[in-house]
C-alpha positions as CSV (number, residue, x, y, z in Angstrom):
1,M,-50.0,-5.9,15.3
2,I,-50.3,-8.7,12.8
3,Y,-47.2,-9.7,10.9
4,H,-47.6,-11.3,7.5
5,M,-45.3,-14.2,7.0
6,P,-43.8,-14.5,3.5
7,T,-44.9,-17.4,1.5
8,R,-42.5,-20.2,0.3
9,N,-43.0,-18.9,-3.2
10,A,-41.7,-15.5,-2.2
11,Q,-38.8,-17.0,-0.5
12,G,-37.9,-19.0,-3.6
13,L,-38.2,-16.0,-5.7
14,V,-35.9,-14.0,-3.4
15,E,-33.4,-16.9,-3.5
16,Y,-33.5,-17.1,-7.3
17,A,-32.9,-13.3,-7.6
18,M,-29.9,-13.5,-5.1
19,I,-28.3,-16.3,-7.3
20,L,-28.9,-14.3,-10.4
21,V,-27.2,-11.3,-8.9
22,A,-24.3,-13.4,-7.8
23,V,-23.8,-14.8,-11.3
24,L,-24.0,-11.4,-12.8
25,V,-21.5,-10.0,-10.3
26,I,-19.0,-12.7,-11.3
27,A,-19.7,-12.8,-15.0
28,V,-19.8,-9.0,-15.9
29,P,-16.2,-8.2,-14.9
30,F,-15.0,-11.1,-17.1
31,L,-17.0,-9.9,-20.1
32,I,-16.4,-6.2,-19.8
33,G,-12.9,-6.3,-18.2
34,P,-10.9,-6.6,-21.5
35,Q,-12.8,-3.7,-23.1
36,V,-12.1,-1.4,-20.0
37,G,-8.4,-2.4,-20.0
38,H,-8.2,-1.6,-23.7
39,I,-9.8,1.9,-23.1
40,F,-7.3,2.6,-20.3
41,S,-4.5,1.5,-22.5
42,N,-5.5,3.9,-25.2
43,V,-5.8,6.8,-22.7
44,V,-2.4,6.0,-21.3
45,M,-0.9,6.0,-24.8
46,L,-2.4,9.5,-25.6
47,V,-0.8,11.0,-22.5
C-alpha cells in the first residue's frame, strides 16, 4: 500500500486553521458573554 505524504502547503494550511480556531474559541466568549449574561438576568427577574 502506498501512503501519500501531505505536502508542506497542506501542513501550513492545517496549522493556520488550528490557530484560527484557537483565536475564535478565546474571542467568542468575550464577545457573546455579556449578552448571554443579560438574557439570563432577564429570565431570572421574570421568575
